[in-house]
Backbone of each chain as ProteinMPNN parsed JSONL, in Angstrom:
{"seq_chain_A": "MSNQKKLAIIATKGTLDFAYPPLILATTAAALDYEVTIFWTFYGLQVVKKVRDLKISPLGNPGMPMPVPMPVLVQILPGMEAMATVMMKQKMAGKGVASIDTLLEMALESDVKMIACQMTVDLFDFKHEELIDGLEYAGAARFFEIAQDADITLFI", "coords_chain_A": {"N_chain_A": [[142.822, 248.126, 272.457], [142.439, 249.12, 269.366], [140.404, 249.384, 267.593], [138.272, 250.187, 269.014], [135.236, 251.917, 269.488], [134.672, 255.454, 269.7], [133.382, 258.096, 271.705], [132.776, 261.514, 271.996], [131.808, 264.091, 274.086], [130.574, 267.379, 274.528], [129.608, 269.085, 277.308], [127.517, 271.536, 278.328], [125.589, 272.548, 279.984], [123.984, 273.407, 283.102], [121.705, 272.699, 284.558], [119.287, 270.703, 286.391], [117.722, 269.089, 284.656], [119.182, 269.195, 282.256], [121.517, 268.022, 283.001], [121.202, 265.412, 282.667], [121.194, 264.346, 279.828], [124.04, 264.251, 278.852], [125.114, 262.446, 280.729], [123.491, 260.159, 280.621], [123.906, 259.361, 277.98], [126.672, 259.004, 277.968], [127.11, 256.943, 279.897], [125.63, 254.887, 278.761], [126.891, 254.564, 276.275], [129.365, 253.715, 277.204], [128.601, 251.267, 278.234], [128.141, 250.039, 275.879], [130.596, 249.504, 275.032], [132.083, 251.684, 274.145], [134.769, 254.067, 274.114], [134.682, 256.754, 276.165], [134.537, 260.294, 276.401], [133.886, 263.164, 278.309], [133.662, 266.574, 278.0], [133.498, 269.023, 280.181], [132.101, 272.149, 280.316], [131.577, 275.694, 280.826], [128.385, 276.106, 282.276], [128.084, 273.463, 282.627], [130.022, 272.571, 284.344], [128.881, 272.649, 286.846], [127.743, 270.2, 287.245], [129.781, 268.492, 287.854], [130.649, 269.253, 290.306], [131.73, 268.716, 293.672], [129.911, 269.173, 295.71], [126.778, 269.281, 294.765], [124.11, 271.291, 293.53], [121.827, 271.072, 291.792], [119.279, 272.508, 289.863], [115.912, 272.823, 288.596], [113.962, 274.852, 286.444], [110.755, 276.124, 285.741], [110.59, 278.483, 284.496], [110.832, 280.316, 281.559], [110.71, 278.029, 280.148], [108.581, 276.757, 278.345], [108.002, 274.228, 277.566], [107.963, 272.532, 279.676], [106.172, 270.115, 281.377], [103.478, 270.872, 283.498], [101.711, 270.314, 286.581], [99.495, 271.914, 287.018], [98.314, 274.58, 284.937], [100.544, 277.3, 284.744], [100.962, 280.668, 285.043], [103.538, 282.817, 283.717], [104.159, 284.959, 285.395], [103.609, 283.932, 287.869], [105.438, 281.945, 288.062], [107.784, 283.275, 288.646], [107.81, 283.759, 291.302], [109.243, 283.709, 294.637], [110.688, 280.655, 295.683], [109.477, 279.032, 293.829], [111.19, 277.791, 292.023], [112.608, 276.046, 293.655], [110.511, 274.436, 294.438], [109.685, 273.313, 292.013], [111.959, 271.843, 291.488], [112.046, 269.977, 293.592], [109.675, 268.608, 293.044], [110.234, 267.537, 290.522], [112.375, 265.833, 291.11], [111.112, 263.998, 292.798], [109.286, 262.9, 291.031], [110.968, 261.716, 289.174], [112.259, 259.788, 290.767], [110.073, 258.228, 291.37], [109.492, 257.161, 288.897], [111.539, 255.5, 288.424], [113.8, 256.609, 287.337], [117.223, 257.163, 287.129], [119.242, 258.864, 289.601], [121.202, 261.894, 289.341], [123.533, 261.675, 290.824], [123.865, 258.868, 290.918], [124.191, 258.261, 288.173], [126.492, 259.685, 287.557], [128.324, 258.442, 289.194], [128.249, 255.886, 288.06], [129.243, 256.483, 285.554], [131.86, 257.214, 286.144], [132.751, 254.843, 287.249], [132.699, 253.245, 284.985], [134.844, 254.119, 283.618], [134.586, 256.512, 282.146], [136.07, 259.216, 280.675], [136.812, 262.362, 282.049], [136.933, 265.754, 281.405], [137.633, 268.961, 282.573], [136.894, 272.272, 281.726], [139.414, 274.489, 281.882], [139.482, 277.222, 281.491], [136.838, 278.034, 282.078], [136.748, 277.3, 284.738], [138.488, 279.164, 285.832], [137.109, 281.491, 285.099], [134.706, 281.347, 286.578], [135.745, 281.373, 289.067], [136.127, 278.915, 290.366], [137.494, 276.341, 292.449], [139.884, 273.74, 292.096], [139.584, 271.873, 294.104], [136.924, 271.988, 294.666], [135.701, 270.568, 292.759], [134.937, 267.26, 291.5], [137.143, 264.454, 292.127], [139.707, 263.25, 289.915], [139.341, 264.576, 287.545], [140.522, 265.901, 284.456], [142.259, 268.851, 283.636], [141.881, 271.12, 281.102], [141.936, 272.699, 277.828], [140.349, 273.996, 274.814], [141.918, 273.018, 272.715], [142.718, 270.537, 273.592], [140.282, 269.215, 273.607], [139.821, 268.992, 270.855], [141.847, 267.282, 270.116], [140.882, 264.925, 271.107], [138.338, 264.773, 269.891], [138.898, 264.638, 267.149], [139.52, 262.085, 266.777], [137.291, 260.737, 267.405], [134.328, 258.721, 266.897], [131.786, 259.604, 267.202], [130.589, 262.807, 267.953], [129.235, 265.007, 270.258], [127.432, 267.94, 271.093], [126.152, 269.298, 273.897]], "CA_chain_A": [[141.869, 247.901, 271.358], [142.472, 250.308, 268.522], [139.148, 249.51, 266.844], [137.201, 250.57, 269.932], [134.562, 253.14, 269.071], [134.885, 256.551, 270.637], [132.361, 259.142, 271.79], [133.233, 262.726, 272.679], [130.662, 264.956, 274.39], [130.774, 268.657, 275.208], [128.44, 269.307, 278.152], [127.585, 272.968, 278.653], [124.422, 273.001, 280.757], [124.102, 273.137, 284.528], [120.433, 272.505, 285.251], [119.012, 269.302, 286.714], [117.258, 268.358, 283.473], [120.226, 269.087, 281.233], [122.633, 267.196, 283.481], [120.905, 264.024, 282.268], [121.613, 263.812, 278.512], [125.433, 263.8, 278.714], [125.428, 261.294, 281.587], [122.782, 258.98, 280.092], [124.579, 258.929, 276.752], [128.028, 258.547, 278.297], [127.072, 255.638, 280.566], [125.132, 253.892, 277.812], [127.964, 254.305, 275.309], [130.38, 252.911, 277.898], [128.051, 249.905, 278.296], [128.242, 249.504, 274.508], [132.039, 249.359, 274.816], [132.742, 252.882, 273.603], [135.645, 254.857, 274.969], [133.89, 257.984, 276.253], [135.096, 261.482, 277.043], [132.992, 264.325, 278.45], [134.339, 267.847, 278.232], [132.542, 269.864, 280.933], [132.463, 273.555, 280.165], [130.575, 276.648, 281.314], [127.508, 275.686, 283.391], [128.254, 272.022, 282.78], [130.894, 272.313, 285.493], [128.046, 272.465, 288.051], [127.41, 268.767, 287.366], [130.927, 267.768, 288.407], [131.048, 269.788, 291.606], [131.599, 267.723, 294.744], [128.605, 269.461, 296.3], [125.932, 269.728, 293.654], [122.786, 271.783, 293.882], [121.239, 271.288, 290.473], [117.864, 272.877, 289.947], [115.173, 272.946, 287.341], [113.038, 275.976, 286.542], [109.753, 276.194, 284.673], [110.695, 279.82, 283.901], [111.466, 280.333, 280.239], [110.675, 276.679, 279.595], [107.161, 276.445, 278.142], [107.851, 272.805, 277.269], [107.953, 271.727, 280.896], [104.807, 269.769, 281.785], [103.148, 271.304, 284.858], [100.469, 269.693, 287.047], [98.439, 272.897, 286.707], [98.878, 275.656, 284.115], [101.102, 278.309, 285.639], [101.393, 281.861, 284.307], [104.942, 283.174, 283.929], [104.281, 285.849, 286.55], [103.575, 283.111, 289.082], [106.688, 281.167, 288.071], [108.922, 284.051, 289.15], [107.699, 283.94, 292.754], [110.274, 283.005, 295.405], [110.362, 279.283, 296.08], [108.915, 278.244, 292.726], [112.25, 276.973, 291.446], [112.866, 274.973, 294.617], [109.366, 273.536, 294.406], [109.754, 272.564, 290.754], [113.076, 270.899, 291.598], [111.611, 268.881, 294.476], [108.661, 267.821, 292.329], [110.879, 266.78, 289.446], [113.163, 264.751, 291.712], [110.151, 262.992, 293.268], [108.723, 262.253, 289.845], [112.025, 260.871, 288.612], [112.451, 258.631, 291.651], [108.877, 257.411, 291.221], [109.491, 256.505, 287.589], [112.725, 254.652, 288.29], [114.873, 257.292, 286.614], [118.411, 257.251, 287.982], [119.615, 260.209, 290.044], [122.451, 262.378, 288.747], [124.611, 261.069, 291.617], [124.038, 257.48, 290.462], [124.72, 258.226, 286.798], [127.867, 260.18, 287.593], [129.088, 257.358, 289.804], [128.357, 254.812, 287.07], [130.117, 256.957, 284.485], [133.242, 257.133, 286.632], [133.024, 253.413, 287.388], [132.939, 252.632, 283.68], [136.019, 254.768, 283.035], [134.327, 257.664, 281.289], [137.092, 260.227, 280.932], [136.176, 263.666, 282.228], [137.83, 266.901, 281.304], [137.0, 270.222, 282.963], [137.424, 273.422, 280.994], [140.17, 275.319, 282.83], [139.099, 278.632, 281.3], [135.606, 278.282, 282.837], [137.103, 277.195, 286.153], [139.025, 280.491, 286.163], [136.043, 282.479, 284.91], [133.743, 281.259, 287.679], [136.499, 281.314, 290.333], [136.026, 277.607, 291.016], [138.779, 275.753, 292.826], [139.933, 272.323, 291.723], [139.108, 271.068, 295.244], [135.459, 271.994, 294.69], [135.222, 269.652, 291.714], [135.2, 265.859, 291.835], [138.503, 263.996, 291.845], [139.89, 262.484, 288.68], [139.136, 265.392, 286.348], [141.685, 266.478, 283.796], [141.971, 270.256, 283.355], [142.463, 271.448, 279.806], [141.199, 273.663, 277.025], [139.725, 273.609, 273.549], [142.841, 272.238, 271.884], [142.664, 269.169, 274.109], [139.042, 268.6, 273.131], [139.955, 268.62, 269.44], [142.716, 266.112, 270.037], [140.011, 263.776, 271.351], [137.237, 264.762, 268.927], [139.329, 264.262, 265.797], [139.671, 260.638, 266.778], [136.024, 260.163, 267.873], [133.35, 258.315, 265.887], [130.604, 260.438, 267.438], [130.85, 263.981, 268.793], [127.973, 265.659, 270.592], [127.452, 269.183, 271.864], [124.894, 269.322, 274.653]], "C_chain_A": [[141.792, 249.144, 270.486], [141.17, 250.474, 267.74], [137.967, 249.852, 267.753], [136.574, 251.881, 269.481], [134.72, 254.208, 270.144], [133.778, 257.589, 270.547], [132.941, 260.327, 272.549], [132.041, 263.663, 272.854], [131.157, 266.267, 274.989], [129.504, 268.933, 275.991], [128.492, 270.717, 278.709], [126.503, 273.442, 279.617], [124.498, 272.572, 282.219], [122.783, 273.062, 285.269], [120.201, 271.02, 285.464], [118.604, 268.508, 285.468], [118.376, 268.161, 282.447], [121.496, 268.397, 281.723], [122.444, 265.765, 282.977], [121.463, 263.589, 280.916], [123.085, 263.404, 278.416], [125.721, 262.534, 279.52], [124.719, 260.019, 281.114], [123.526, 258.451, 278.87], [125.969, 258.383, 277.049], [128.01, 257.157, 278.926], [126.605, 254.554, 279.604], [126.205, 253.546, 276.787], [129.052, 253.443, 275.948], [129.915, 251.458, 277.99], [128.1, 249.229, 276.929], [129.705, 249.434, 274.074], [132.7, 250.526, 274.101], [133.762, 253.399, 274.622], [135.031, 256.26, 274.979], [134.643, 259.104, 276.956], [134.014, 262.547, 277.14], [133.844, 265.539, 278.781], [133.329, 268.776, 278.886], [132.97, 271.314, 280.844], [131.293, 274.46, 280.558], [129.695, 276.024, 282.397], [127.568, 274.179, 283.613], [129.126, 271.665, 283.974], [130.098, 272.098, 286.79], [127.757, 270.984, 288.308], [128.557, 267.995, 288.02], [131.484, 268.434, 289.675], [130.874, 268.699, 292.66], [130.256, 267.908, 295.45], [127.738, 270.075, 295.197], [124.612, 270.251, 294.184], [122.065, 272.113, 292.58], [119.741, 271.537, 290.603], [117.224, 272.885, 288.567], [114.203, 274.102, 287.518], [112.024, 275.908, 285.408], [109.871, 277.511, 283.903], [111.451, 279.761, 282.575], [111.491, 278.959, 279.601], [109.222, 276.237, 279.402], [106.922, 274.971, 277.83], [107.76, 271.942, 278.507], [106.52, 271.422, 281.322], [104.564, 270.169, 283.237], [101.839, 270.64, 285.274], [99.268, 270.61, 286.843], [99.076, 274.0, 285.869], [99.346, 276.792, 285.016], [101.604, 279.508, 284.85], [102.84, 282.225, 284.672], [105.11, 284.049, 285.17], [104.184, 285.114, 287.877], [104.899, 282.347, 289.221], [107.865, 281.938, 288.668], [108.881, 284.216, 290.663], [108.786, 283.164, 293.483], [109.795, 281.6, 295.787], [109.838, 278.416, 294.947], [109.952, 277.292, 292.122], [112.548, 275.766, 292.351], [111.732, 273.949, 294.567], [109.398, 272.671, 293.137], [110.843, 271.493, 290.828], [112.694, 269.698, 292.459], [110.622, 267.98, 293.745], [109.278, 266.953, 291.245], [111.673, 265.603, 290.009], [112.25, 263.631, 292.195], [109.609, 262.195, 292.096], [109.743, 261.278, 289.255], [112.227, 259.608, 289.445], [111.276, 257.66, 291.48], [108.853, 256.617, 289.928], [110.738, 255.655, 287.382], [113.816, 255.269, 287.44], [116.047, 257.484, 287.583], [118.645, 258.693, 288.426], [120.912, 260.604, 289.34], [123.648, 261.776, 289.489], [124.918, 259.659, 291.118], [124.688, 257.43, 289.083], [126.18, 258.675, 286.755], [128.796, 259.095, 288.149], [129.311, 256.236, 288.789], [129.281, 255.203, 285.919], [131.582, 256.824, 284.914], [133.678, 255.671, 286.768], [133.367, 252.777, 286.044], [133.995, 253.402, 282.879], [135.713, 255.829, 281.989], [135.34, 258.739, 281.672], [136.425, 261.589, 281.037], [137.21, 264.772, 282.235], [137.048, 268.149, 281.712], [137.685, 271.353, 282.226], [138.098, 274.373, 281.982], [139.801, 276.794, 282.715], [137.847, 278.956, 282.11], [135.857, 278.211, 284.339], [137.632, 278.546, 286.64], [137.919, 281.544, 286.159], [135.096, 282.515, 286.093], [134.42, 281.232, 289.052], [136.261, 280.012, 291.094], [137.427, 277.155, 291.409], [138.735, 274.278, 292.455], [139.389, 271.439, 292.84], [137.583, 271.017, 295.299], [134.879, 270.989, 293.704], [135.65, 268.23, 292.049], [136.63, 265.476, 291.457], [138.534, 263.28, 290.492], [139.632, 263.273, 287.412], [140.487, 265.797, 285.772], [141.308, 267.933, 283.501], [142.669, 270.664, 282.069], [141.562, 272.406, 279.054], [140.722, 273.097, 275.701], [140.631, 272.731, 272.69], [142.822, 270.761, 272.293], [141.394, 268.463, 273.627], [139.199, 268.152, 271.681], [140.868, 267.422, 269.253], [141.873, 264.837, 270.204], [138.943, 263.657, 270.262], [137.677, 264.307, 267.54], [139.448, 262.751, 265.657], [138.351, 259.94, 267.134], [135.12, 259.778, 266.699], [132.102, 259.184, 265.982], [131.008, 261.599, 268.341], [129.542, 264.72, 269.017], [128.21, 266.926, 271.389], [126.111, 269.292, 272.58], [124.86, 270.552, 275.548]], "O_chain_A": [[141.136, 250.119, 270.853], [140.861, 251.571, 267.275], [136.813, 249.816, 267.327], [137.274, 252.834, 269.137], [134.879, 253.911, 271.328], [133.299, 257.917, 269.461], [133.527, 260.162, 273.619], [131.35, 263.987, 271.889], [132.042, 266.276, 275.844], [128.425, 269.009, 275.404], [129.398, 271.059, 279.47], [126.496, 274.605, 280.021], [125.015, 271.5, 282.533], [122.729, 273.327, 286.47], [120.825, 270.181, 284.815], [119.082, 267.394, 285.251], [118.497, 267.094, 281.845], [122.44, 268.209, 280.956], [123.404, 265.003, 282.872], [122.141, 262.564, 280.844], [123.37, 262.305, 277.941], [126.464, 261.66, 279.075], [125.282, 258.928, 281.198], [123.75, 257.247, 278.739], [126.393, 257.4, 276.441], [128.795, 256.289, 278.543], [127.119, 253.435, 279.624], [126.409, 252.375, 276.467], [129.596, 252.546, 275.304], [130.713, 250.532, 277.847], [128.102, 248.001, 276.832], [130.004, 249.319, 272.886], [133.769, 250.366, 273.512], [133.623, 253.189, 275.827], [134.877, 256.881, 273.928], [135.3, 258.887, 277.974], [133.304, 262.806, 276.168], [134.639, 265.526, 279.721], [132.409, 269.262, 278.227], [134.077, 271.668, 281.25], [130.147, 274.013, 280.608], [130.225, 275.461, 283.355], [127.153, 273.681, 284.659], [128.988, 270.586, 284.55], [130.579, 271.446, 287.716], [127.552, 270.571, 289.45], [128.334, 266.97, 288.663], [132.631, 268.208, 290.061], [129.978, 267.861, 292.553], [129.556, 266.94, 295.748], [127.941, 271.21, 294.767], [124.064, 269.73, 295.155], [121.737, 273.267, 292.303], [119.041, 270.86, 291.356], [117.893, 272.944, 287.536], [113.677, 274.315, 288.61], [112.385, 275.667, 284.256], [109.332, 277.65, 282.805], [112.557, 279.227, 282.491], [112.207, 278.738, 278.625], [108.695, 275.449, 280.187], [105.78, 274.511, 277.828], [107.506, 270.741, 278.407], [105.741, 272.334, 281.596], [105.365, 269.838, 284.112], [100.958, 270.423, 284.442], [98.168, 270.152, 286.537], [100.247, 274.325, 286.063], [98.637, 277.199, 285.937], [102.556, 279.393, 284.077], [103.297, 281.971, 285.787], [106.083, 283.904, 285.909], [104.633, 285.625, 288.902], [105.406, 282.133, 290.322], [108.829, 281.336, 289.14], [109.818, 284.756, 291.249], [109.212, 282.102, 293.028], [108.64, 281.402, 296.163], [109.761, 277.195, 295.086], [109.646, 276.155, 291.762], [112.715, 274.639, 291.886], [111.969, 272.743, 294.643], [109.168, 271.462, 293.187], [110.684, 270.389, 290.308], [112.978, 268.553, 292.108], [110.711, 266.754, 293.812], [108.904, 265.793, 291.066], [111.647, 264.507, 289.45], [112.566, 262.453, 292.027], [109.489, 260.972, 292.161], [109.403, 260.153, 288.886], [112.351, 258.507, 288.908], [111.457, 256.443, 291.448], [108.268, 255.536, 289.863], [110.968, 255.147, 286.285], [114.657, 254.562, 286.884], [115.86, 257.919, 288.719], [118.29, 259.633, 287.715], [121.628, 259.753, 288.812], [124.649, 261.411, 288.874], [126.078, 259.299, 290.921], [125.617, 256.657, 288.852], [126.993, 258.121, 286.016], [129.894, 258.868, 287.642], [130.415, 255.703, 288.67], [130.006, 254.368, 285.378], [132.429, 256.378, 284.14], [134.811, 255.311, 286.449], [134.213, 251.886, 285.966], [134.036, 253.348, 281.65], [136.488, 256.026, 281.054], [135.453, 259.12, 282.837], [135.575, 261.936, 280.216], [138.206, 264.734, 282.957], [135.929, 268.364, 281.246], [138.911, 271.386, 282.118], [137.432, 274.987, 282.816], [139.805, 277.526, 283.704], [137.774, 280.003, 282.754], [135.262, 278.958, 285.115], [137.271, 279.011, 287.721], [137.805, 282.363, 287.071], [134.723, 283.591, 286.562], [133.752, 281.087, 290.075], [136.199, 280.009, 292.324], [138.416, 277.535, 290.782], [137.679, 273.648, 292.495], [138.805, 270.387, 292.577], [137.012, 270.11, 295.906], [133.713, 270.607, 293.802], [136.608, 268.02, 292.793], [137.244, 266.092, 290.586], [137.52, 262.779, 290.006], [139.693, 262.717, 286.316], [141.458, 266.005, 286.5], [140.161, 268.216, 283.155], [143.891, 270.568, 281.954], [140.548, 272.866, 279.579], [140.694, 271.883, 275.496], [140.161, 271.812, 272.02], [142.899, 269.865, 271.452], [141.416, 267.281, 273.285], [138.761, 267.061, 271.316], [140.678, 266.634, 268.327], [142.109, 263.823, 269.548], [138.677, 262.561, 269.769], [136.909, 263.657, 266.831], [139.472, 262.217, 264.548], [138.285, 258.711, 267.165], [135.141, 260.418, 265.648], [131.446, 259.465, 264.978], [131.678, 261.409, 269.356], [128.824, 265.022, 268.064], [129.083, 266.976, 272.256], [125.062, 269.369, 271.941], [123.886, 270.763, 276.271]]}, "seq_chain_B": "MADSTLDAKGLNCPLPILRAKKALKGMSTGQVLAIEATDPGSAKDFESFCVQTGNELVKASENNGVFYYEIKKKG", "coords_chain_B": {"N_chain_B": [[117.813, 227.289, 283.927], [118.917, 229.779, 283.061], [122.092, 231.252, 283.913], [122.45, 233.349, 285.528], [120.521, 235.921, 287.083], [118.735, 238.998, 286.59], [116.977, 241.51, 288.124], [115.348, 244.023, 286.821], [113.084, 245.416, 287.116], [110.919, 248.212, 287.315], [112.928, 250.004, 286.928], [114.228, 252.658, 284.931], [115.263, 253.82, 281.645], [118.691, 254.764, 281.434], [119.1, 252.545, 283.031], [118.39, 249.659, 283.091], [119.981, 248.611, 280.991], [122.555, 249.373, 281.802], [122.808, 247.956, 284.207], [122.603, 245.381, 283.244], [124.867, 245.181, 281.656], [126.828, 245.323, 283.629], [126.271, 243.005, 285.066], [126.809, 241.046, 283.13], [129.495, 241.356, 282.874], [130.626, 240.024, 285.013], [130.331, 237.41, 284.305], [130.916, 234.253, 282.526], [131.992, 233.352, 279.19], [129.41, 232.248, 277.045], [127.621, 231.801, 279.049], [124.305, 232.427, 280.349], [122.329, 235.277, 280.867], [119.448, 236.14, 282.548], [116.882, 238.512, 282.321], [114.525, 240.639, 283.858], [112.301, 243.223, 283.111], [110.503, 246.37, 283.279], [110.424, 248.593, 281.764], [109.174, 249.821, 278.835], [110.697, 250.682, 276.722], [112.866, 249.111, 276.815], [112.711, 246.894, 275.195], [113.478, 247.437, 272.502], [115.924, 248.507, 273.16], [117.48, 246.444, 274.355], [117.74, 244.773, 272.175], [119.303, 246.423, 270.478], [121.507, 246.769, 272.12], [122.582, 244.194, 272.148], [123.15, 243.803, 269.417], [125.188, 245.664, 269.114], [127.137, 244.973, 270.996], [127.725, 242.371, 270.539], [126.848, 240.312, 272.056], [124.455, 237.64, 272.492], [121.024, 237.807, 271.917], [118.984, 235.632, 273.103], [116.419, 235.181, 273.855], [113.352, 236.942, 273.946], [110.58, 238.27, 275.415], [107.201, 239.202, 276.406], [105.016, 239.718, 279.094], [102.1, 240.676, 280.512], [103.044, 243.358, 280.865], [105.554, 242.93, 281.863], [108.769, 242.539, 280.793], [110.823, 240.026, 279.417], [114.059, 238.82, 279.073], [116.714, 236.907, 277.622], [120.119, 236.78, 277.597], [122.958, 235.7, 275.982], [126.303, 235.469, 276.841], [128.912, 236.77, 274.873], [131.631, 235.189, 273.019]], "CA_chain_B": [[118.29, 227.475, 282.546], [119.842, 230.922, 283.087], [123.179, 231.137, 284.883], [122.365, 234.496, 286.417], [119.295, 236.683, 286.81], [118.769, 240.426, 286.931], [115.653, 242.106, 288.265], [115.419, 245.449, 286.463], [111.704, 245.923, 287.126], [110.787, 249.522, 287.954], [114.036, 250.878, 286.524], [114.025, 253.297, 283.633], [116.431, 254.037, 280.779], [119.379, 253.615, 280.831], [119.537, 251.642, 284.101], [118.378, 248.22, 282.781], [121.141, 248.291, 280.15], [123.785, 249.513, 282.6], [122.86, 246.847, 285.161], [122.842, 244.15, 282.475], [126.279, 245.211, 281.272], [127.584, 245.024, 284.834], [126.048, 241.588, 285.38], [127.508, 240.238, 282.118], [130.928, 241.507, 283.118], [131.047, 239.022, 285.976], [129.972, 236.071, 283.829], [131.846, 233.661, 281.552], [131.519, 233.162, 277.818], [128.421, 231.187, 276.844], [126.627, 231.806, 280.127], [123.086, 233.165, 279.992], [121.772, 236.197, 281.859], [118.009, 236.376, 282.402], [116.55, 239.859, 282.799], [113.126, 241.074, 283.877], [112.228, 244.68, 283.1], [109.166, 246.912, 283.011], [110.582, 249.725, 280.852], [108.784, 249.38, 277.496], [111.789, 251.014, 275.801], [113.942, 248.118, 276.934], [112.589, 245.891, 274.132], [114.377, 247.847, 271.416], [117.253, 248.788, 273.701], [118.257, 245.212, 274.528], [118.105, 244.346, 270.812], [120.419, 247.266, 270.031], [122.644, 246.464, 272.976], [123.184, 242.933, 271.689], [123.714, 244.027, 268.074], [126.422, 246.449, 269.202], [128.164, 244.378, 271.858], [128.048, 241.023, 270.068], [126.175, 239.301, 272.885], [123.329, 237.087, 271.729], [119.703, 237.869, 272.539], [118.408, 234.323, 272.763], [114.98, 235.172, 274.114], [112.73, 238.215, 274.315], [109.128, 238.108, 275.446], [106.513, 240.155, 277.273], [103.813, 239.167, 279.7], [101.475, 241.609, 281.46], [103.876, 244.529, 281.142], [106.906, 242.553, 282.285], [109.571, 242.074, 279.658], [111.777, 239.004, 279.83], [115.134, 238.645, 278.084], [117.857, 236.062, 277.934], [121.291, 237.203, 276.81], [124.113, 234.791, 276.1], [127.543, 236.256, 276.765], [129.703, 236.465, 273.678], [132.929, 234.552, 273.214]], "C_chain_B": [[119.308, 228.623, 282.506], [120.896, 230.732, 284.177], [123.112, 232.251, 285.915], [121.075, 235.251, 286.091], [119.452, 238.123, 287.276], [117.34, 240.937, 286.993], [115.768, 243.601, 288.007], [114.02, 246.058, 286.44], [111.658, 247.259, 287.875], [111.889, 250.489, 287.574], [113.79, 251.428, 285.134], [115.363, 253.521, 282.928], [117.401, 255.014, 281.426], [119.733, 252.514, 281.84], [119.467, 250.149, 283.757], [119.598, 247.783, 281.957], [122.433, 248.338, 280.975], [123.932, 248.36, 283.584], [123.168, 245.536, 284.433], [124.312, 244.053, 282.087], [127.163, 244.793, 282.449], [127.481, 243.533, 285.176], [126.826, 240.695, 284.409], [129.017, 240.251, 282.345], [131.451, 240.404, 284.038], [130.767, 237.6, 285.536], [130.984, 235.557, 282.797], [131.165, 233.508, 280.2], [130.52, 232.005, 277.738], [127.368, 231.126, 277.935], [125.458, 232.718, 279.764], [122.591, 234.01, 281.171], [120.289, 236.392, 281.569], [117.666, 237.708, 283.042], [115.04, 240.065, 282.782], [113.108, 242.588, 283.961], [110.797, 245.131, 282.857], [109.226, 248.126, 282.082], [110.253, 249.264, 279.426], [109.87, 249.675, 276.447], [112.877, 249.956, 275.794], [113.9, 247.09, 275.804], [113.55, 246.204, 272.988], [115.807, 248.022, 271.928], [118.094, 247.52, 273.878], [118.638, 244.601, 273.177], [119.349, 245.1, 270.349], [121.682, 246.989, 270.829], [123.373, 245.213, 272.468], [123.821, 243.085, 270.305], [125.09, 244.697, 268.191], [127.517, 245.808, 270.031], [128.537, 242.964, 271.436], [127.502, 239.919, 270.959], [124.922, 238.842, 272.145], [122.03, 237.186, 272.529], [118.981, 236.576, 272.185], [116.911, 234.262, 273.023], [114.501, 236.567, 274.473], [111.228, 238.023, 274.289], [108.52, 239.117, 276.411], [105.253, 239.502, 277.819], [103.284, 240.145, 280.744], [102.372, 242.786, 281.842], [105.261, 244.207, 281.681], [107.637, 241.941, 281.095], [110.632, 241.103, 280.172], [112.805, 238.797, 278.712], [116.125, 237.611, 278.568], [118.996, 236.445, 276.999], [122.443, 236.247, 277.077], [125.381, 235.594, 275.888], [128.403, 235.778, 275.613], [131.057, 235.846, 274.029], [134.073, 235.502, 273.017]], "O_chain_B": [[120.414, 228.466, 281.989], [120.632, 230.134, 285.22], [123.637, 232.128, 287.021], [120.6, 235.219, 284.956], [120.19, 238.423, 288.215], [116.584, 240.811, 286.03], [116.228, 244.355, 288.864], [113.8, 247.097, 285.817], [112.276, 247.416, 288.928], [111.793, 251.679, 287.871], [113.22, 250.757, 284.273], [116.433, 253.424, 283.528], [116.95, 256.039, 281.937], [120.562, 251.651, 281.552], [120.397, 249.418, 284.095], [120.172, 246.72, 282.197], [123.289, 247.46, 280.861], [125.031, 247.842, 283.783], [123.902, 244.69, 284.943], [124.923, 242.988, 282.175], [128.111, 244.023, 282.294], [128.471, 242.891, 285.526], [127.431, 239.704, 284.821], [129.716, 239.283, 282.044], [132.567, 239.913, 283.869], [130.949, 236.668, 286.32], [131.794, 236.318, 282.268], [129.939, 233.531, 280.088], [130.752, 230.928, 278.288], [126.337, 230.475, 277.77], [125.602, 233.655, 278.979], [122.455, 233.531, 282.297], [119.92, 236.77, 280.457], [118.096, 238.005, 284.157], [114.363, 239.711, 281.816], [113.812, 243.176, 284.781], [109.981, 244.391, 282.307], [108.186, 248.633, 281.661], [110.956, 248.422, 278.867], [109.949, 249.004, 275.418], [113.706, 249.906, 274.886], [114.92, 246.48, 275.482], [114.331, 245.352, 272.562], [116.772, 247.726, 271.224], [119.289, 247.525, 273.583], [119.7, 243.995, 273.034], [120.32, 244.499, 269.89], [122.786, 246.975, 270.285], [124.6, 245.18, 272.372], [124.904, 242.556, 270.055], [126.027, 244.351, 267.471], [128.699, 246.065, 269.802], [129.534, 242.413, 271.903], [127.666, 238.735, 270.665], [124.395, 239.551, 271.288], [121.945, 236.715, 273.663], [118.431, 236.445, 271.091], [116.214, 233.403, 272.484], [115.166, 237.288, 275.217], [110.662, 237.655, 273.26], [109.236, 239.801, 277.142], [104.523, 238.823, 277.097], [103.95, 240.409, 281.745], [102.444, 243.162, 283.012], [106.056, 245.113, 281.929], [107.187, 240.97, 280.487], [111.251, 241.324, 281.213], [112.443, 238.621, 277.549], [116.348, 237.456, 279.769], [118.851, 236.433, 275.776], [122.846, 236.018, 278.217], [125.525, 236.305, 274.894], [128.601, 234.582, 275.398], [131.552, 235.956, 275.15], [135.232, 235.109, 273.149]]}, "name": "protein", "num_of_chains": 2, "seq": "MSNQKKLAIIATKGTLDFAYPPLILATTAAALDYEVTIFWTFYGLQVVKKVRDLKISPLGNPGMPMPVPMPVLVQILPGMEAMATVMMKQKMAGKGVASIDTLLEMALESDVKMIACQMTVDLFDFKHEELIDGLEYAGAARFFEIAQDADITLFIMADSTLDAKGLNCPLPILRAKKALKGMSTGQVLAIEATDPGSAKDFESFCVQTGNELVKASENNGVFYYEIKKKG"}
């Protein structure tokens, strides 16, 4: 189908909250019959690790709703990040928000193409075996080959 | 009336759409999928889904916070 619409996403963030936008948009676009590619680069690679440990931090994020107001000096205490992550995951499950595992699985099921930035893999000393199967390893030139043909391109 | 039903109650964006897409995949042209959802965003989302995929939204209603849709699979 040459008239199939195409979406190209660059995903650069590796926190629990920022793992969502690329995966929500990719899976939804796939459901709308788009051909979708995600280029995972820098911290985005954390999302496509086989063993993921994505976290969320209230630190430096004044937009994060907290059950009680929490001064920055309290947010830096050990365990605060882990607590915020547990709370966010519980809240998400309670509200019927899909987990990252589910969305990633659905993205792969719906043939979302995933490219890992080889430069970042080298930079962070990641091994291909640490990342999920089915990734293509390439660089910026490869992204432009895809983006020049895409109807929508997003940088997240 | 519907050929297939999908219970998407309690699920949030984008799961109702993704589940509906999956359900429609296994159906034949002209068959109708009935969906129940509680995500208030689903009202606009199912409209947009149908506009973009060519499936027909034959029914959309709401009762006590439960949204009901019928989607006819495109030819």
